[in-house]
C-alpha beads as a LAMMPS data file, in Angstrom:
LAMMPS data file: protein, C-alpha beads

375 atoms
374 bonds

1 atom types
1 bond types

-500.0 500.0 xlo xhi
-500.0 500.0 ylo yhi
-500.0 500.0 zlo zhi

Masses

1 110.0

Atoms # bond

1 1 1 -239.073 -62.495 244.350
2 1 1 -241.214 -65.820 244.089
3 1 1 -244.454 -65.811 246.258
4 1 1 -247.177 -68.130 246.782
5 1 1 -249.264 -64.966 245.975
6 1 1 -248.780 -65.491 242.280
7 1 1 -250.102 -69.086 242.222
8 1 1 -252.832 -68.282 244.804
9 1 1 -254.583 -65.807 242.509
10 1 1 -254.904 -68.260 239.538
11 1 1 -257.660 -69.863 241.498
12 1 1 -260.896 -69.131 242.285
13 1 1 -262.660 -70.233 245.535
14 1 1 -265.918 -71.090 243.653
15 1 1 -264.223 -72.492 240.714
16 1 1 -262.509 -74.988 242.997
17 1 1 -265.813 -75.799 245.171
18 1 1 -267.344 -76.364 241.913
19 1 1 -264.505 -78.802 240.625
20 1 1 -264.926 -80.874 243.780
21 1 1 -268.490 -81.191 243.304
22 1 1 -267.958 -82.898 239.524
23 1 1 -265.320 -85.387 240.911
24 1 1 -266.615 -88.963 240.119
25 1 1 -265.542 -92.386 241.524
26 1 1 -263.518 -92.908 238.325
27 1 1 -261.512 -89.628 239.260
28 1 1 -260.846 -91.073 242.797
29 1 1 -260.227 -94.502 241.660
30 1 1 -257.408 -93.075 239.081
31 1 1 -255.877 -90.876 241.702
32 1 1 -255.556 -93.609 243.952
33 1 1 -253.854 -95.859 241.357
34 1 1 -251.415 -93.187 240.351
35 1 1 -247.694 -93.588 241.624
36 1 1 -246.892 -89.824 241.547
37 1 1 -249.530 -87.684 242.867
38 1 1 -250.559 -84.235 241.824
39 1 1 -252.663 -81.287 243.393
40 1 1 -254.968 -82.739 241.210
41 1 1 -255.256 -85.961 242.869
42 1 1 -255.585 -84.441 246.343
43 1 1 -258.695 -82.522 244.995
44 1 1 -260.019 -85.679 244.124
45 1 1 -259.265 -87.552 247.082
46 1 1 -260.855 -84.812 249.234
47 1 1 -263.891 -84.465 247.390
48 1 1 -267.229 -85.485 248.506
49 1 1 -267.644 -88.758 246.296
50 1 1 -264.200 -89.746 247.823
51 1 1 -266.147 -90.719 251.188
52 1 1 -266.942 -93.718 249.644
53 1 1 -263.745 -94.673 249.344
54 1 1 -262.619 -94.120 252.808
55 1 1 -261.838 -97.559 253.902
56 1 1 -259.489 -98.170 250.913
57 1 1 -257.820 -94.686 251.461
58 1 1 -256.982 -95.582 255.344
59 1 1 -255.526 -98.755 254.471
60 1 1 -253.311 -97.302 252.118
61 1 1 -252.828 -94.345 254.654
62 1 1 -251.491 -96.819 257.156
63 1 1 -249.021 -98.386 254.740
64 1 1 -247.677 -95.380 253.328
65 1 1 -247.125 -93.775 257.077
66 1 1 -245.551 -96.853 258.357
67 1 1 -243.243 -97.396 255.117
68 1 1 -242.022 -93.778 255.453
69 1 1 -242.084 -93.234 259.270
70 1 1 -241.874 -96.393 260.860
71 1 1 -244.571 -97.066 263.792
72 1 1 -243.481 -94.010 265.914
73 1 1 -245.065 -91.114 267.183
74 1 1 -243.637 -87.927 268.156
75 1 1 -244.765 -86.078 271.173
76 1 1 -244.729 -82.143 271.954
77 1 1 -246.401 -80.016 274.137
78 1 1 -247.309 -76.333 274.032
79 1 1 -246.044 -73.461 276.260
80 1 1 -248.084 -70.479 275.995
81 1 1 -246.047 -67.224 276.614
82 1 1 -248.828 -64.539 276.799
83 1 1 -252.460 -64.115 276.144
84 1 1 -252.045 -60.552 275.244
85 1 1 -253.254 -59.764 271.626
86 1 1 -253.942 -56.586 269.709
87 1 1 -256.122 -58.495 266.745
88 1 1 -259.982 -59.042 267.162
89 1 1 -260.403 -62.652 265.720
90 1 1 -264.030 -63.713 266.027
91 1 1 -263.131 -67.167 266.647
92 1 1 -260.257 -66.962 269.294
93 1 1 -260.243 -66.637 273.173
94 1 1 -257.376 -64.167 272.953
95 1 1 -259.429 -61.600 270.791
96 1 1 -258.687 -57.873 271.915
97 1 1 -262.403 -57.378 272.522
98 1 1 -262.407 -59.973 275.287
99 1 1 -261.990 -58.025 278.489
100 1 1 -260.457 -60.785 280.605
101 1 1 -257.273 -61.813 282.502
102 1 1 -254.318 -61.295 280.418
103 1 1 -250.973 -62.706 281.471
104 1 1 -247.364 -62.594 280.044
105 1 1 -244.480 -64.836 281.708
106 1 1 -241.875 -63.293 283.363
107 1 1 -238.439 -65.073 283.236
108 1 1 -239.105 -66.747 286.385
109 1 1 -242.719 -67.992 285.716
110 1 1 -241.135 -69.092 282.121
111 1 1 -238.750 -71.280 283.891
112 1 1 -241.203 -72.752 286.368
113 1 1 -243.370 -73.843 283.402
114 1 1 -240.334 -75.255 281.694
115 1 1 -239.867 -77.077 284.719
116 1 1 -242.966 -78.516 285.127
117 1 1 -242.792 -79.771 281.165
118 1 1 -239.600 -81.404 281.871
119 1 1 -240.988 -83.302 284.838
120 1 1 -243.664 -84.905 282.343
121 1 1 -240.613 -85.690 280.037
122 1 1 -241.194 -83.161 277.368
123 1 1 -238.345 -82.577 275.190
124 1 1 -240.225 -80.778 272.222
125 1 1 -241.607 -77.545 273.479
126 1 1 -244.009 -75.105 271.056
127 1 1 -243.907 -71.722 272.094
128 1 1 -247.450 -69.949 271.410
129 1 1 -248.517 -66.347 272.177
130 1 1 -251.091 -63.880 271.112
131 1 1 -250.031 -61.222 268.728
132 1 1 -248.668 -57.933 270.686
133 1 1 -245.521 -57.154 269.036
134 1 1 -244.946 -54.309 271.895
135 1 1 -245.728 -56.856 274.831
136 1 1 -244.197 -60.152 273.157
137 1 1 -242.182 -59.285 270.147
138 1 1 -238.877 -60.407 268.769
139 1 1 -236.810 -59.494 271.621
140 1 1 -238.877 -61.196 274.191
141 1 1 -238.702 -64.595 271.986
142 1 1 -235.026 -64.367 271.929
143 1 1 -234.818 -64.034 275.427
144 1 1 -237.347 -67.080 275.980
145 1 1 -235.381 -69.217 273.362
146 1 1 -232.118 -68.432 275.212
147 1 1 -233.441 -69.608 278.534
148 1 1 -235.181 -72.649 277.188
149 1 1 -232.819 -73.729 274.782
150 1 1 -230.498 -75.673 277.477
151 1 1 -233.686 -77.767 278.651
152 1 1 -235.184 -78.890 275.232
153 1 1 -233.762 -80.677 272.252
154 1 1 -236.496 -79.082 270.007
155 1 1 -237.985 -75.458 270.022
156 1 1 -240.810 -74.438 267.554
157 1 1 -242.729 -71.453 267.707
158 1 1 -246.308 -70.143 266.848
159 1 1 -246.546 -66.642 267.165
160 1 1 -247.481 -63.220 264.854
161 1 1 -245.995 -63.149 260.984
162 1 1 -242.426 -61.957 261.210
163 1 1 -239.905 -60.299 258.822
164 1 1 -237.578 -62.638 256.840
165 1 1 -234.909 -60.926 259.351
166 1 1 -236.731 -61.844 262.323
167 1 1 -237.415 -65.190 261.404
168 1 1 -233.261 -65.350 260.481
169 1 1 -232.716 -64.057 264.164
170 1 1 -235.051 -66.802 265.439
171 1 1 -233.576 -69.519 263.491
172 1 1 -229.820 -68.648 264.445
173 1 1 -230.782 -68.598 268.064
174 1 1 -232.072 -72.428 267.485
175 1 1 -235.404 -72.195 266.672
176 1 1 -236.598 -75.550 264.865
177 1 1 -239.756 -74.668 263.276
178 1 1 -242.456 -72.223 262.853
179 1 1 -245.900 -72.804 262.904
180 1 1 -248.443 -70.447 260.659
181 1 1 -252.058 -71.193 259.988
182 1 1 -253.885 -68.836 257.032
183 1 1 -256.987 -69.510 258.949
184 1 1 -259.091 -69.526 255.933
185 1 1 -257.982 -68.947 252.228
186 1 1 -261.320 -67.372 251.587
187 1 1 -260.275 -63.954 250.799
188 1 1 -263.573 -62.286 250.564
189 1 1 -264.516 -63.384 253.913
190 1 1 -261.283 -63.177 255.588
191 1 1 -261.977 -59.791 256.966
192 1 1 -265.140 -60.704 258.618
193 1 1 -263.067 -62.924 260.694
194 1 1 -260.221 -60.667 261.437
195 1 1 -261.939 -57.196 261.516
196 1 1 -259.145 -55.327 263.362
197 1 1 -255.422 -55.562 264.145
198 1 1 -252.295 -56.710 261.803
199 1 1 -253.676 -60.166 261.229
200 1 1 -256.428 -58.343 259.083
201 1 1 -253.964 -58.064 256.641
202 1 1 -254.692 -61.332 254.300
203 1 1 -251.504 -60.979 251.941
204 1 1 -249.263 -60.050 254.789
205 1 1 -250.224 -63.298 256.387
206 1 1 -250.368 -65.350 253.154
207 1 1 -246.784 -64.446 252.456
208 1 1 -245.272 -65.397 255.849
209 1 1 -244.315 -69.228 254.807
210 1 1 -242.352 -67.558 252.386
211 1 1 -240.485 -65.412 254.813
212 1 1 -240.106 -68.175 257.066
213 1 1 -238.837 -70.636 254.074
214 1 1 -236.207 -67.556 252.958
215 1 1 -234.916 -67.630 256.688
216 1 1 -233.923 -71.514 256.357
217 1 1 -236.127 -72.254 259.004
218 1 1 -235.821 -76.213 259.558
219 1 1 -239.649 -77.150 259.346
220 1 1 -242.532 -74.964 258.187
221 1 1 -246.229 -75.865 259.553
222 1 1 -249.099 -74.897 257.919
223 1 1 -253.005 -75.420 258.495
224 1 1 -256.581 -73.808 258.047
225 1 1 -259.217 -73.463 261.021
226 1 1 -261.874 -75.890 260.320
227 1 1 -265.125 -74.681 260.737
228 1 1 -264.682 -71.390 259.246
229 1 1 -265.340 -71.886 255.798
230 1 1 -265.860 -75.175 253.294
231 1 1 -263.105 -77.335 254.619
232 1 1 -262.556 -79.238 251.518
233 1 1 -261.757 -75.776 249.509
234 1 1 -259.625 -74.477 252.194
235 1 1 -257.956 -77.559 252.532
236 1 1 -257.365 -77.675 248.830
237 1 1 -255.593 -73.968 249.022
238 1 1 -253.544 -75.145 252.160
239 1 1 -252.408 -78.107 249.862
240 1 1 -251.338 -75.859 247.036
241 1 1 -249.572 -73.798 249.599
242 1 1 -247.554 -76.599 250.802
243 1 1 -246.955 -77.840 247.227
244 1 1 -245.262 -74.924 246.238
245 1 1 -243.115 -74.269 249.550
246 1 1 -241.728 -77.858 249.120
247 1 1 -240.292 -76.999 245.548
248 1 1 -239.485 -73.569 246.375
249 1 1 -237.915 -74.363 249.805
250 1 1 -236.770 -77.820 248.951
251 1 1 -234.440 -77.971 251.932
252 1 1 -237.214 -77.281 254.486
253 1 1 -239.310 -80.302 255.970
254 1 1 -243.013 -79.400 256.113
255 1 1 -245.893 -80.139 258.560
256 1 1 -249.632 -80.015 258.343
257 1 1 -252.069 -79.534 261.581
258 1 1 -255.814 -79.844 261.680
259 1 1 -257.423 -77.162 264.057
260 1 1 -261.115 -77.860 264.400
261 1 1 -262.732 -74.678 265.852
262 1 1 -263.270 -75.308 269.845
263 1 1 -265.305 -73.636 272.558
264 1 1 -263.333 -70.505 273.746
265 1 1 -264.532 -67.548 275.832
266 1 1 -266.547 -64.866 273.502
267 1 1 -266.046 -66.684 270.134
268 1 1 -268.245 -67.265 267.345
269 1 1 -270.089 -70.887 266.499
270 1 1 -268.326 -73.023 263.570
271 1 1 -269.503 -71.598 260.498
272 1 1 -269.067 -75.277 258.623
273 1 1 -269.600 -78.327 260.519
274 1 1 -266.715 -80.890 260.180
275 1 1 -267.186 -84.473 261.633
276 1 1 -265.029 -86.850 262.458
277 1 1 -265.334 -88.750 259.460
278 1 1 -264.466 -86.002 257.207
279 1 1 -261.154 -85.451 259.190
280 1 1 -260.142 -89.127 258.727
281 1 1 -260.700 -88.548 255.332
282 1 1 -258.874 -85.232 254.987
283 1 1 -255.930 -86.766 256.832
284 1 1 -255.990 -90.077 254.542
285 1 1 -255.909 -87.576 251.561
286 1 1 -252.820 -85.502 252.900
287 1 1 -251.141 -88.757 253.542
288 1 1 -251.505 -90.778 250.218
289 1 1 -250.958 -87.325 248.458
290 1 1 -247.987 -86.218 249.972
291 1 1 -245.819 -89.211 251.805
292 1 1 -243.123 -87.121 253.424
293 1 1 -245.615 -85.079 255.051
294 1 1 -245.747 -84.712 258.595
295 1 1 -249.043 -84.983 260.012
296 1 1 -249.979 -83.487 263.372
297 1 1 -252.766 -83.964 265.738
298 1 1 -253.438 -81.731 268.729
299 1 1 -255.598 -81.945 271.713
300 1 1 -258.461 -80.351 270.482
301 1 1 -259.641 -83.655 269.042
302 1 1 -260.781 -86.309 271.755
303 1 1 -259.053 -88.942 273.023
304 1 1 -261.165 -91.663 271.292
305 1 1 -260.250 -90.139 267.560
306 1 1 -256.502 -89.445 268.637
307 1 1 -256.236 -93.007 269.626
308 1 1 -257.733 -94.330 266.324
309 1 1 -255.853 -91.790 263.982
310 1 1 -252.312 -92.965 265.573
311 1 1 -252.107 -95.827 263.015
312 1 1 -253.781 -93.720 260.018
313 1 1 -251.521 -90.956 259.216
314 1 1 -250.180 -89.040 262.260
315 1 1 -246.534 -88.563 262.732
316 1 1 -246.912 -86.167 265.771
317 1 1 -249.108 -85.463 268.634
318 1 1 -249.601 -82.735 271.597
319 1 1 -250.135 -84.036 274.668
320 1 1 -251.157 -82.691 278.377
321 1 1 -251.641 -79.407 276.746
322 1 1 -252.459 -76.060 278.266
323 1 1 -253.575 -73.535 276.269
324 1 1 -253.007 -70.640 278.761
325 1 1 -250.112 -68.777 280.085
326 1 1 -248.994 -70.466 283.378
327 1 1 -251.470 -73.314 282.862
328 1 1 -249.190 -75.907 283.971
329 1 1 -247.976 -74.410 287.364
330 1 1 -247.970 -70.847 287.513
331 1 1 -251.553 -69.592 286.992
332 1 1 -253.890 -72.258 285.787
333 1 1 -256.907 -69.743 286.071
334 1 1 -255.563 -67.650 283.084
335 1 1 -257.480 -66.862 279.846
336 1 1 -257.531 -69.819 277.443
337 1 1 -257.001 -69.632 273.839
338 1 1 -259.598 -72.516 273.617
339 1 1 -260.885 -75.782 275.388
340 1 1 -258.801 -78.963 274.799
341 1 1 -260.551 -82.054 274.660
342 1 1 -258.123 -84.775 275.287
343 1 1 -257.317 -84.086 278.720
344 1 1 -255.165 -87.171 279.353
345 1 1 -251.868 -86.827 280.924
346 1 1 -248.532 -87.555 279.104
347 1 1 -248.088 -90.875 280.521
348 1 1 -251.530 -91.833 279.437
349 1 1 -251.073 -90.759 275.985
350 1 1 -247.833 -92.743 275.828
351 1 1 -249.533 -95.740 276.934
352 1 1 -252.071 -95.728 274.475
353 1 1 -249.517 -95.121 271.577
354 1 1 -247.834 -98.272 273.154
355 1 1 -251.126 -100.216 273.381
356 1 1 -251.415 -99.459 269.530
357 1 1 -248.042 -100.854 268.687
358 1 1 -246.057 -97.549 268.165
359 1 1 -243.513 -95.949 269.990
360 1 1 -244.042 -92.468 271.745
361 1 1 -240.844 -90.512 270.803
362 1 1 -239.958 -87.357 272.758
363 1 1 -236.993 -86.267 271.065
364 1 1 -236.328 -87.288 267.165
365 1 1 -234.157 -84.211 266.112
366 1 1 -230.911 -82.263 267.480
367 1 1 -229.373 -79.114 266.687
368 1 1 -226.191 -81.052 265.691
369 1 1 -228.176 -82.817 262.482
370 1 1 -228.388 -79.521 260.744
371 1 1 -225.412 -77.946 261.703
372 1 1 -226.354 -75.708 264.231
373 1 1 -224.487 -75.241 267.389
374 1 1 -225.221 -73.259 270.657
375 1 1 -223.781 -70.250 271.260

Bonds

1 1 1 2
2 1 2 3
3 1 3 4
4 1 4 5
5 1 5 6
6 1 6 7
7 1 7 8
8 1 8 9
9 1 9 10
10 1 10 11
11 1 11 12
12 1 12 13
13 1 13 14
14 1 14 15
15 1 15 16
16 1 16 17
17 1 17 18
18 1 18 19
19 1 19 20
20 1 20 21
21 1 21 22
22 1 22 23
23 1 23 24
24 1 24 25
25 1 25 26
26 1 26 27
27 1 27 28
28 1 28 29
29 1 29 30
30 1 30 31
31 1 31 32
32 1 32 33
33 1 33 34
34 1 34 35
35 1 35 36
36 1 36 37
37 1 37 38
38 1 38 39
39 1 39 40
40 1 40 41
41 1 41 42
42 1 42 43
43 1 43 44
44 1 44 45
45 1 45 46
46 1 46 47
47 1 47 48
48 1 48 49
49 1 49 50
50 1 50 51
51 1 51 52
52 1 52 53
53 1 53 54
54 1 54 55
55 1 55 56
56 1 56 57
57 1 57 58
58 1 58 59
59 1 59 60
60 1 60 61
61 1 61 62
62 1 62 63
63 1 63 64
64 1 64 65
65 1 65 66
66 1 66 67
67 1 67 68
68 1 68 69
69 1 69 70
70 1 70 71
71 1 71 72
72 1 72 73
73 1 73 74
74 1 74 75
75 1 75 76
76 1 76 77
77 1 77 78
78 1 78 79
79 1 79 80
80 1 80 81
81 1 81 82
82 1 82 83
83 1 83 84
84 1 84 85
85 1 85 86
86 1 86 87
87 1 87 88
88 1 88 89
89 1 89 90
90 1 90 91
91 1 91 92
92 1 92 93
93 1 93 94
94 1 94 95
95 1 95 96
96 1 96 97
97 1 97 98
98 1 98 99
99 1 99 100
100 1 100 101
101 1 101 102
102 1 102 103
103 1 103 104
104 1 104 105
105 1 105 106
106 1 106 107
107 1 107 108
108 1 108 109
109 1 109 110
110 1 110 111
111 1 111 112
112 1 112 113
113 1 113 114
114 1 114 115
115 1 115 116
116 1 116 117
117 1 117 118
118 1 118 119
119 1 119 120
120 1 120 121
121 1 121 122
122 1 122 123
123 1 123 124
124 1 124 125
125 1 125 126
126 1 126 127
127 1 127 128
128 1 128 129
129 1 129 130
130 1 130 131
131 1 131 132
132 1 132 133
133 1 133 134
134 1 134 135
135 1 135 136
136 1 136 137
137 1 137 138
138 1 138 139
139 1 139 140
140 1 140 141
141 1 141 142
142 1 142 143
143 1 143 144
144 1 144 145
145 1 145 146
146 1 146 147
147 1 147 148
148 1 148 149
149 1 149 150
150 1 150 151
151 1 151 152
152 1 152 153
153 1 153 154
154 1 154 155
155 1 155 156
156 1 156 157
157 1 157 158
158 1 158 159
159 1 159 160
160 1 160 161
161 1 161 162
162 1 162 163
163 1 163 164
164 1 164 165
165 1 165 166
166 1 166 167
167 1 167 168
168 1 168 169
169 1 169 170
170 1 170 171
171 1 171 172
172 1 172 173
173 1 173 174
174 1 174 175
175 1 175 176
176 1 176 177
177 1 177 178
178 1 178 179
179 1 179 180
180 1 180 181
181 1 181 182
182 1 182 183
183 1 183 184
184 1 184 185
185 1 185 186
186 1 186 187
187 1 187 188
188 1 188 189
189 1 189 190
190 1 190 191
191 1 191 192
192 1 192 193
193 1 193 194
194 1 194 195
195 1 195 196
196 1 196 197
197 1 197 198
198 1 198 199
199 1 199 200
200 1 200 201
201 1 201 202
202 1 202 203
203 1 203 204
204 1 204 205
205 1 205 206
206 1 206 207
207 1 207 208
208 1 208 209
209 1 209 210
210 1 210 211
211 1 211 212
212 1 212 213
213 1 213 214
214 1 214 215
215 1 215 216
216 1 216 217
217 1 217 218
218 1 218 219
219 1 219 220
220 1 220 221
221 1 221 222
222 1 222 223
223 1 223 224
224 1 224 225
225 1 225 226
226 1 226 227
227 1 227 228
228 1 228 229
229 1 229 230
230 1 230 231
231 1 231 232
232 1 232 233
233 1 233 234
234 1 234 235
235 1 235 236
236 1 236 237
237 1 237 238
238 1 238 239
239 1 239 240
240 1 240 241
241 1 241 242
242 1 242 243
243 1 243 244
244 1 244 245
245 1 245 246
246 1 246 247
247 1 247 248
248 1 248 249
249 1 249 250
250 1 250 251
251 1 251 252
252 1 252 253
253 1 253 254
254 1 254 255
255 1 255 256
256 1 256 257
257 1 257 258
258 1 258 259
259 1 259 260
260 1 260 261
261 1 261 262
262 1 262 263
263 1 263 264
264 1 264 265
265 1 265 266
266 1 266 267
267 1 267 268
268 1 268 269
269 1 269 270
270 1 270 271
271 1 271 272
272 1 272 273
273 1 273 274
274 1 274 275
275 1 275 276
276 1 276 277
277 1 277 278
278 1 278 279
279 1 279 280
280 1 280 281
281 1 281 282
282 1 282 283
283 1 283 284
284 1 284 285
285 1 285 286
286 1 286 287
287 1 287 288
288 1 288 289
289 1 289 290
290 1 290 291
291 1 291 292
292 1 292 293
293 1 293 294
294 1 294 295
295 1 295 296
296 1 296 297
297 1 297 298
298 1 298 299
299 1 299 300
300 1 300 301
301 1 301 302
302 1 302 303
303 1 303 304
304 1 304 305
305 1 305 306
306 1 306 307
307 1 307 308
308 1 308 309
309 1 309 310
310 1 310 311
311 1 311 312
312 1 312 313
313 1 313 314
314 1 314 315
315 1 315 316
316 1 316 317
317 1 317 318
318 1 318 319
319 1 319 320
320 1 320 321
321 1 321 322
322 1 322 323
323 1 323 324
324 1 324 325
325 1 325 326
326 1 326 327
327 1 327 328
328 1 328 329
329 1 329 330
330 1 330 331
331 1 331 332
332 1 332 333
333 1 333 334
334 1 334 335
335 1 335 336
336 1 336 337
337 1 337 338
338 1 338 339
339 1 339 340
340 1 340 341
341 1 341 342
342 1 342 343
343 1 343 344
344 1 344 345
345 1 345 346
346 1 346 347
347 1 347 348
348 1 348 349
349 1 349 350
350 1 350 351
351 1 351 352
352 1 352 353
353 1 353 354
354 1 354 355
355 1 355 356
356 1 356 357
357 1 357 358
358 1 358 359
359 1 359 360
360 1 360 361
361 1 361 362
362 1 362 363
363 1 363 364
364 1 364 365
365 1 365 366
366 1 366 367
367 1 367 368
368 1 368 369
369 1 369 370
370 1 370 371
371 1 371 372
372 1 372 373
373 1 373 374
374 1 374 375
């Protein structure tokens, strides 16, 4: 059985870091000229020296995005199911060692939250929870999906890593996409950020997208938590992972997200600072390297940056997000996973997208397109 682990172990973190430092402007120019980009070209485009070509990269990213995706931005909102978690993660407000109010939505509360989202026009919902299998495990998710499915065209999940069989169950129930982040590919320090809980198993998490792919999920989303380790090295490994998955599970679509470490209860300060210019370079590099990759920007970013990135590579954005269970209507004071930065309403975000000459899209996929039939 194939696994990304086989490819991952061929690379050394330090060797990648050194290779990034040796990239020249000639290397960058060559990669920008090439028609068919490779993972080596991606490395060139995220290198420190490539920042000197950022304006050219931005122009290219804009043209590629409009050619492939048109002038549209898909909008979605997260629906947090629970902040219960059995992991200790030093960067997360849901961490087990944070002794604050915990909450898991009941069926009634779930539907109150869903009603609040529908009132905002949301048709694509991302279900999020902490990692607590006994409280919010697969039976809980299946129940939530069955209740929500009649009300939303698109249901995605961002929950604990599951088995292939469990992902298949969720897929058959109507889950459209699964988001799973490695957080950092720096194996030597991964344990320091995840000292307790199932998440501390680096390789189990690394193999998760393979299990998702084998289950036939329509879309797989990856990313790293920007701020834990060197963003350039981490992003190289993330792109390497996507490159492998696209070849192995070619029937699935893929997306990448760019969560930067945000303030939350009891978390560490960023280990590496990534400024807006760095993030713009990374987004442009992904777009130039991979024309088919969907690029998602969350409300972790401020409204100025999000407005600017609309025309430079983004294809999807969350809006009006609440990162606590019950945050839309049921229990606005429950524990947040992190503080959002862009606090505008859904309508305000739509208006900004229109002002940029783009169309906000609330629904761009339907189960009927993939042969899925509601039971």
